[in-house]
N, C-alpha and C positions, 0 to 999 in steps of 0.2 A: 885280827884276821890274818896279818902277815906272818905272825908266828905260827898260826896253825898250819899254814901252807909250807912254811920253812920246815916244820918238823915233819911234814909229809914227805917232803922231797929231799931230806937231807939224810945223811947216813947216821950212825951212832954218835959221831962228834957234833951233830948239829951245825956243822960249819961247812961240809964238803957236800955239793949237789950230787945226788946219785942218777946217773943217767938211766938205769933200769927202773927207779921209781918214776922219774919223769916220762919215760916212754909208756909204763904201766898205765898212769893217770892219762895220758894222750889216748892211748888205746881204749880206755873205757869212755871217754868223751866222743872219740870217733864211733864206736859201736853204738852209743845211745844216739848220735846224730843220724847214722844211716838207719837205724832201726825206726827212727821217728820219719824220716824221709820216706822209707819204704811204706810205713803205716798210712801217710798222708797219700802217697801215690795210688796204693792199692786198696785203701780202706778196709784193710783186714788186719787183725792182728791175734797172733796166736800165743796167749802167756807161756805156755810150756815151751815153745822154741825160743821166745825171749829169755825166759830164765835158764834154760841150758846153754844159750849163747853167753849170756852174761856171766853165768858161772864159769865157763870155760876161760873167758878173758881174765876173769878174777884169780882163778885157779893157776893160770899159767903165770900170771904176775907173781903170785906167792911162791910157786915153785922156783921162778927164777932167782927171786931174791933170797929163798933158802939156801939155794947152790952157791951164790956169791958171798954168803954172810961171813965167810972165814977172811975174805979179802978186805972187809971194811975198816977204814982206818980208827 
């Protein structure tokens, strides 16, 4: 399990932790937590809004990693 997490959050060299990947992972976790809290509090859930929101978070992280790929060690 540690290898999977390490591979997800390190750069090409698998040694250096990448702040962009860590923030992307935290953003997804926060999005899911806030969505769950909102669903519990209001008792409503719209799958279209959820999908658009999660897709936006994932796309933004992918774009950020794509923009900085030339600076990876």
